[in-house]
C-alpha angles and dihedrals in degrees: 000000000000091000091052091048090049091052093048095054115091129228138031124325095268091054092047090053091051091048092049091050090050090050091051091050091049092051093048091049091049091050094051093042103046116359102049095046089048091050091046090056091052099043093042100194091188094082099078121179098200113107119223118240 
């Protein structure tokens, strides 16, 4: 998968590295913006079943 992504990206090596870093940043931002809050609403870690002492 990474090899295919590397071959798809245009330009010299330095430009490919910059594009890959931008793609990684975009994926991380998307995860923190939409995916993790959505998963938090489904998993709902607030309802704990452990009783305090």
